[in-house]
A tleap script that builds the chain and sets N, CA, C and O, in Angstrom:
source leaprc.protein.ff14SB
mol = sequence {
  NMET SER THR LEU LYS PHE ALA LEU GLY ILE
  VAL PHE ILE ILE VAL CYS VAL ALA LEU THR
  ILE ILE VAL LEU ALA GLN GLU GLY LYS THR
  GLN GLY LEU GLY ALA ILE GLN GLY PHE ALA
  GLU ASN THR TYR TRP SER LYS ASN LYS GLY
  ARG SER ARG GLU GLY ILE LEU LYS LYS VAL
  THR VAL VAL LEU ALA VAL LEU PHE ILE ALA
  ILE SER ILE VAL LEU ASN VAL CLEU
}
set mol.1.N position { 83.246 2.618 7.512 }
set mol.1.CA position { 82.077 3.304 7.001 }
set mol.1.C position { 80.813 2.803 7.687 }
set mol.1.O position { 79.879 3.580 7.890 }
set mol.2.N position { 80.760 1.512 8.052 }
set mol.2.CA position { 79.557 0.996 8.694 }
set mol.2.C position { 79.392 1.551 10.109 }
set mol.2.O position { 78.267 1.660 10.596 }
set mol.3.N position { 80.485 1.901 10.770 }
set mol.3.CA position { 80.390 2.510 12.096 }
set mol.3.C position { 79.739 3.882 12.004 }
set mol.3.O position { 78.922 4.251 12.847 }
set mol.4.N position { 80.110 4.638 10.968 }
set mol.4.CA position { 79.501 5.947 10.749 }
set mol.4.C position { 78.018 5.804 10.442 }
set mol.4.O position { 77.199 6.575 10.941 }
set mol.5.N position { 77.675 4.827 9.630 }
set mol.5.CA position { 76.276 4.599 9.279 }
set mol.5.C position { 75.468 4.166 10.516 }
set mol.5.O position { 74.325 4.585 10.696 }
set mol.6.N position { 76.067 3.338 11.350 }
set mol.6.CA position { 75.403 2.906 12.581 }
set mol.6.C position { 75.173 4.087 13.522 }
set mol.6.O position { 74.091 4.232 14.090 }
set mol.7.N position { 76.200 4.934 13.684 }
set mol.7.CA position { 76.090 6.099 14.563 }
set mol.7.C position { 75.036 7.073 14.034 }
set mol.7.O position { 74.236 7.598 14.808 }
set mol.8.N position { 75.030 7.314 12.738 }
set mol.8.CA position { 74.023 8.198 12.149 }
set mol.8.C position { 72.627 7.606 12.273 }
set mol.8.O position { 71.650 8.339 12.426 }
set mol.9.N position { 72.532 6.289 12.207 }
set mol.9.CA position { 71.238 5.642 12.388 }
set mol.9.C position { 70.684 5.848 13.780 }
set mol.9.O position { 69.488 6.085 13.950 }
set mol.10.N position { 71.552 5.758 14.778 }
set mol.10.CA position { 71.138 5.993 16.159 }
set mol.10.C position { 70.710 7.454 16.346 }
set mol.10.O position { 69.681 7.726 16.964 }
set mol.11.N position { 71.500 8.389 15.813 }
set mol.11.CA position { 71.149 9.809 15.903 }
set mol.11.C position { 69.835 10.076 15.164 }
set mol.11.O position { 69.014 10.872 15.621 }
set mol.12.N position { 69.641 9.414 14.032 }
set mol.12.CA position { 68.417 9.576 13.246 }
set mol.12.C position { 67.192 9.120 14.043 }
set mol.12.O position { 66.154 9.781 14.017 }
set mol.13.N position { 67.307 8.006 14.741 }
set mol.13.CA position { 66.194 7.508 15.555 }
set mol.13.C position { 65.886 8.483 16.696 }
set mol.13.O position { 64.721 8.735 17.003 }
set mol.14.N position { 66.927 9.027 17.318 }
set mol.14.CA position { 66.730 9.994 18.401 }
set mol.14.C position { 66.040 11.255 17.873 }
set mol.14.O position { 65.129 11.779 18.514 }
set mol.15.N position { 66.474 11.740 16.704 }
set mol.15.CA position { 65.859 12.922 16.103 }
set mol.15.C position { 64.399 12.640 15.749 }
set mol.15.O position { 63.544 13.504 15.946 }
set mol.16.N position { 64.101 11.458 15.237 }
set mol.16.CA position { 62.718 11.098 14.891 }
set mol.16.C position { 61.815 11.094 16.118 }
set mol.16.O position { 60.709 11.632 16.083 }
set mol.17.N position { 62.283 10.495 17.188 }
set mol.17.CA position { 61.482 10.437 18.414 }
set mol.17.C position { 61.303 11.836 18.999 }
set mol.17.O position { 60.205 12.191 19.427 }
set mol.18.N position { 62.368 12.629 19.022 }
set mol.18.CA position { 62.284 13.990 19.561 }
set mol.18.C position { 61.352 14.851 18.713 }
set mol.18.O position { 60.574 15.634 19.258 }
set mol.19.N position { 61.417 14.718 17.398 }
set mol.19.CA position { 60.542 15.488 16.509 }
set mol.19.C position { 59.081 15.126 16.733 }
set mol.19.O position { 58.216 16.003 16.741 }
set mol.20.N position { 58.805 13.855 16.913 }
set mol.20.CA position { 57.435 13.416 17.170 }
set mol.20.C position { 56.911 13.992 18.482 }
set mol.20.O position { 55.776 14.464 18.546 }
set mol.21.N position { 57.727 13.955 19.517 }
set mol.21.CA position { 57.301 14.463 20.825 }
set mol.21.C position { 57.091 15.976 20.781 }
set mol.21.O position { 56.120 16.480 21.345 }
set mol.22.N position { 57.986 16.700 20.120 }
set mol.22.CA position { 57.875 18.157 20.050 }
set mol.22.C position { 56.643 18.571 19.256 }
set mol.22.O position { 55.954 19.516 19.641 }
set mol.23.N position { 56.354 17.886 18.160 }
set mol.23.CA position { 55.178 18.222 17.360 }
set mol.23.C position { 53.903 17.949 18.152 }
set mol.23.O position { 52.960 18.739 18.096 }
set mol.24.N position { 53.863 16.857 18.879 }
set mol.24.CA position { 52.682 16.547 19.673 }
set mol.24.C position { 52.514 17.483 20.873 }
set mol.24.O position { 51.402 17.635 21.380 }
set mol.25.N position { 53.583 18.102 21.328 }
set mol.25.CA position { 53.513 19.013 22.471 }
set mol.25.C position { 52.997 20.391 22.091 }
set mol.25.O position { 52.614 21.168 22.966 }
set mol.26.N position { 52.980 20.704 20.804 }
set mol.26.CA position { 52.540 22.031 20.378 }
set mol.26.C position { 51.030 22.160 20.441 }
set mol.26.O position { 50.294 21.181 20.322 }
set mol.27.N position { 50.591 23.398 20.633 }
set mol.27.CA position { 49.170 23.681 20.680 }
set mol.27.C position { 48.628 23.843 19.269 }
set mol.27.O position { 49.381 24.101 18.330 }
set mol.28.N position { 47.310 23.689 19.125 }
set mol.28.CA position { 46.666 23.869 17.840 }
set mol.28.C position { 46.625 25.329 17.442 }
set mol.28.O position { 46.837 26.213 18.273 }
set mol.29.N position { 46.352 25.583 16.173 }
set mol.29.CA position { 46.314 26.949 15.663 }
set mol.29.C position { 44.915 27.552 15.684 }
set mol.29.O position { 44.729 28.669 15.202 }
set mol.30.N position { 43.942 26.856 16.220 }
set mol.30.CA position { 42.586 27.384 16.246 }
set mol.30.C position { 42.492 28.518 17.254 }
set mol.30.O position { 43.129 28.489 18.307 }
set mol.31.N position { 41.688 29.513 16.914 }
set mol.31.CA position { 41.544 30.665 17.779 }
set mol.31.C position { 40.274 30.613 18.614 }
set mol.31.O position { 40.061 31.470 19.471 }
set mol.32.N position { 39.442 29.635 18.377 }
set mol.32.CA position { 38.236 29.484 19.168 }
set mol.32.C position { 37.195 30.544 18.859 }
set mol.32.O position { 37.083 30.992 17.718 }
set mol.33.N position { 36.437 30.946 19.864 }
set mol.33.CA position { 35.365 31.916 19.670 }
set mol.33.C position { 35.889 33.325 19.434 }
set mol.33.O position { 35.154 34.172 18.926 }
set mol.34.N position { 37.125 33.594 19.787 }
set mol.34.CA position { 37.691 34.924 19.547 }
set mol.34.C position { 37.761 35.262 18.074 }
set mol.34.O position { 37.625 36.429 17.708 }
set mol.35.N position { 37.967 34.280 17.224 }
set mol.35.CA position { 38.023 34.521 15.788 }
set mol.35.C position { 36.637 34.838 15.230 }
set mol.35.O position { 36.505 35.645 14.310 }
set mol.36.N position { 35.618 34.211 15.783 }
set mol.36.CA position { 34.261 34.455 15.310 }
set mol.36.C position { 33.813 35.857 15.688 }
set mol.36.O position { 33.171 36.533 14.884 }
set mol.37.N position { 34.135 36.303 16.886 }
set mol.37.CA position { 33.696 37.603 17.366 }
set mol.37.C position { 34.595 38.732 16.910 }
set mol.37.O position { 34.256 39.900 17.102 }
set mol.38.N position { 35.727 38.417 16.315 }
set mol.38.CA position { 36.602 39.440 15.757 }
set mol.38.C position { 37.534 40.097 16.751 }
set mol.38.O position { 38.001 41.210 16.507 }
set mol.39.N position { 37.817 39.445 17.862 }
set mol.39.CA position { 38.743 40.018 18.830 }
set mol.39.C position { 40.159 39.997 18.280 }
set mol.39.O position { 40.606 38.989 17.732 }
set mol.40.N position { 40.856 41.104 18.426 }
set mol.40.CA position { 42.252 41.173 17.991 }
set mol.40.C position { 43.130 40.595 19.094 }
set mol.40.O position { 42.833 40.727 20.281 }
set mol.41.N position { 44.198 39.963 18.683 }
set mol.41.CA position { 45.118 39.359 19.656 }
set mol.41.C position { 46.301 40.292 19.881 }
set mol.41.O position { 47.419 39.981 19.471 }
set mol.42.N position { 46.072 41.410 20.515 }
set mol.42.CA position { 47.144 42.352 20.811 }
set mol.42.C position { 47.513 42.271 22.287 }
set mol.42.O position { 47.505 43.277 22.996 }
set mol.43.N position { 47.827 41.100 22.728 }
set mol.43.CA position { 48.213 40.900 24.109 }
set mol.43.C position { 49.725 40.775 24.205 }
set mol.43.O position { 50.429 40.733 23.196 }
set mol.44.N position { 50.197 40.717 25.414 }
set mol.44.CA position { 51.633 40.552 25.648 }
set mol.44.C position { 52.131 39.252 25.039 }
set mol.44.O position { 53.203 39.219 24.435 }
set mol.45.N position { 51.357 38.178 25.193 }
set mol.45.CA position { 51.803 36.870 24.715 }
set mol.45.C position { 51.822 36.806 23.196 }
set mol.45.O position { 52.677 36.125 22.629 }
set mol.46.N position { 50.905 37.495 22.518 }
set mol.46.CA position { 50.910 37.448 21.051 }
set mol.46.C position { 52.068 38.252 20.481 }
set mol.46.O position { 52.574 37.931 19.406 }
set mol.47.N position { 52.490 39.288 21.184 }
set mol.47.CA position { 53.606 40.105 20.692 }
set mol.47.C position { 54.957 39.458 20.976 }
set mol.47.O position { 55.928 39.737 20.272 }
set mol.48.N position { 55.039 38.609 21.980 }
set mol.48.CA position { 56.309 37.989 22.382 }
set mol.48.C position { 56.272 36.477 22.201 }
set mol.48.O position { 56.787 35.740 23.042 }
set mol.49.N position { 55.675 36.011 21.125 }
set mol.49.CA position { 55.556 34.566 20.915 }
set mol.49.C position { 56.907 33.885 20.741 }
set mol.49.O position { 57.043 32.704 21.061 }
set mol.50.N position { 57.902 34.598 20.244 }
set mol.50.CA position { 59.212 33.995 20.053 }
set mol.50.C position { 59.882 33.605 21.351 }
set mol.50.O position { 60.747 32.729 21.369 }
set mol.51.N position { 59.486 34.255 22.445 }
set mol.51.CA position { 60.091 33.971 23.749 }
set mol.51.C position { 59.220 33.057 24.604 }
set mol.51.O position { 59.627 32.644 25.690 }
set mol.52.N position { 58.044 32.749 24.122 }
set mol.52.CA position { 57.143 31.907 24.901 }
set mol.52.C position { 57.429 30.436 24.641 }
set mol.52.O position { 58.298 30.091 23.840 }
set mol.53.N position { 56.697 29.588 25.317 }
set mol.53.CA position { 56.864 28.139 25.156 }
set mol.53.C position { 56.558 27.724 23.722 }
set mol.53.O position { 57.266 26.897 23.149 }
set mol.54.N position { 55.497 28.302 23.138 }
set mol.54.CA position { 55.127 27.945 21.774 }
set mol.54.C position { 56.200 28.374 20.778 }
set mol.54.O position { 56.483 27.654 19.821 }
set mol.55.N position { 56.790 29.534 20.996 }
set mol.55.CA position { 57.846 30.013 20.108 }
set mol.55.C position { 59.082 29.134 20.165 }
set mol.55.O position { 59.705 28.852 19.142 }
set mol.56.N position { 59.426 28.708 21.360 }
set mol.56.CA position { 60.594 27.835 21.522 }
set mol.56.C position { 60.332 26.479 20.865 }
set mol.56.O position { 61.206 25.928 20.196 }
set mol.57.N position { 59.118 25.942 21.062 }
set mol.57.CA position { 58.783 24.662 20.434 }
set mol.57.C position { 58.822 24.759 18.918 }
set mol.57.O position { 59.238 23.818 18.244 }
set mol.58.N position { 58.389 25.894 18.379 }
set mol.58.CA position { 58.418 26.083 16.924 }
set mol.58.C position { 59.858 26.109 16.407 }
set mol.58.O position { 60.159 25.496 15.382 }
set mol.59.N position { 60.742 26.811 17.108 }
set mol.59.CA position { 62.142 26.871 16.688 }
set mol.59.C position { 62.811 25.499 16.772 }
set mol.59.O position { 63.566 25.116 15.877 }
set mol.60.N position { 62.534 24.764 17.841 }
set mol.60.CA position { 63.105 23.420 17.997 }
set mol.60.C position { 62.577 22.492 16.900 }
set mol.60.O position { 63.315 21.647 16.394 }
set mol.61.N position { 61.307 22.648 16.536 }
set mol.61.CA position { 60.729 21.832 15.467 }
set mol.61.C position { 61.442 22.074 14.151 }
set mol.61.O position { 61.733 21.129 13.418 }
set mol.62.N position { 61.724 23.328 13.845 }
set mol.62.CA position { 62.419 23.647 12.591 }
set mol.62.C position { 63.821 23.047 12.584 }
set mol.62.O position { 64.249 22.477 11.580 }
set mol.63.N position { 64.530 23.173 13.691 }
set mol.63.CA position { 65.891 22.626 13.775 }
set mol.63.C position { 65.877 21.105 13.624 }
set mol.63.O position { 66.694 20.541 12.897 }
set mol.64.N position { 64.948 20.444 14.313 }
set mol.64.CA position { 64.867 18.984 14.212 }
set mol.64.C position { 64.450 18.530 12.820 }
set mol.64.O position { 64.916 17.497 12.339 }
set mol.65.N position { 63.577 19.291 12.170 }
set mol.65.CA position { 63.166 18.935 10.811 }
set mol.65.C position { 64.334 19.043 9.833 }
set mol.65.O position { 64.496 18.194 8.957 }
set mol.66.N position { 65.140 20.083 9.985 }
set mol.66.CA position { 66.324 20.227 9.124 }
set mol.66.C position { 67.307 19.086 9.379 }
set mol.66.O position { 67.862 18.525 8.434 }
set mol.67.N position { 67.525 18.740 10.651 }
set mol.67.CA position { 68.399 17.606 10.975 }
set mol.67.C position { 67.852 16.304 10.400 }
set mol.67.O position { 68.611 15.485 9.881 }
set mol.68.N position { 66.547 16.113 10.491 }
set mol.68.CA position { 65.905 14.922 9.950 }
set mol.68.C position { 66.176 14.788 8.451 }
set mol.68.O position { 66.555 13.716 7.979 }
set mol.69.N position { 65.983 15.866 7.712 }
set mol.69.CA position { 66.204 15.828 6.259 }
set mol.69.C position { 67.683 15.638 5.936 }
set mol.69.O position { 68.023 14.853 5.051 }
set mol.70.N position { 68.563 16.343 6.642 }
set mol.70.CA position { 69.998 16.223 6.366 }
set mol.70.C position { 70.510 14.808 6.651 }
set mol.70.O position { 71.251 14.243 5.847 }
set mol.71.N position { 70.122 14.245 7.780 }
set mol.71.CA position { 70.578 12.895 8.129 }
set mol.71.C position { 69.974 11.875 7.167 }
set mol.71.O position { 70.630 10.893 6.820 }
set mol.72.N position { 68.737 12.092 6.733 }
set mol.72.CA position { 68.119 11.183 5.759 }
set mol.72.C position { 68.909 11.148 4.466 }
set mol.72.O position { 69.148 10.080 3.903 }
set mol.73.N position { 69.313 12.320 3.995 }
set mol.73.CA position { 70.084 12.391 2.751 }
set mol.73.C position { 71.441 11.721 2.916 }
set mol.73.O position { 71.880 10.975 2.041 }
set mol.74.N position { 72.109 11.988 4.041 }
set mol.74.CA position { 73.434 11.393 4.267 }
set mol.74.C position { 73.339 9.872 4.380 }
set mol.74.O position { 74.185 9.159 3.839 }
set mol.75.N position { 72.323 9.369 5.076 }
set mol.75.CA position { 72.168 7.922 5.195 }
set mol.75.C position { 71.843 7.279 3.852 }
set mol.75.O position { 72.239 6.143 3.595 }
set mol.76.N position { 71.129 7.994 3.002 }
set mol.76.CA position { 70.809 7.464 1.678 }
set mol.76.C position { 72.056 7.397 0.782 }
set mol.76.O position { 72.191 6.488 -0.036 }
set mol.77.N position { 72.957 8.362 0.945 }
set mol.77.CA position { 74.174 8.389 0.140 }
set mol.77.C position { 75.155 7.309 0.591 }
set mol.77.O position { 75.843 6.703 -0.231 }
set mol.78.N position { 75.215 7.070 1.918 }
set mol.78.CA position { 76.172 6.066 2.426 }
set mol.78.C position { 75.781 4.703 2.033 }
set mol.78.O position { 76.470 3.742 2.373 }
savepdb mol mol.pdb
quit
């Protein structure tokens, strides 16, 4: 059982570091002066955010967050 706990601990540390790096790599949600002037964001990039770099980072963040919570619970039970 301690081997499993050790292995999960190593995976947990890797997930923590990866989650920190991915969150720091994301851009802020501020819209800048475009929000003040009322410009609509109907560009190619706003319509295809799921395929852009920001969309991929968001999906990876969700997956890593779920792994973080799941591994935390399993390590607490062991």
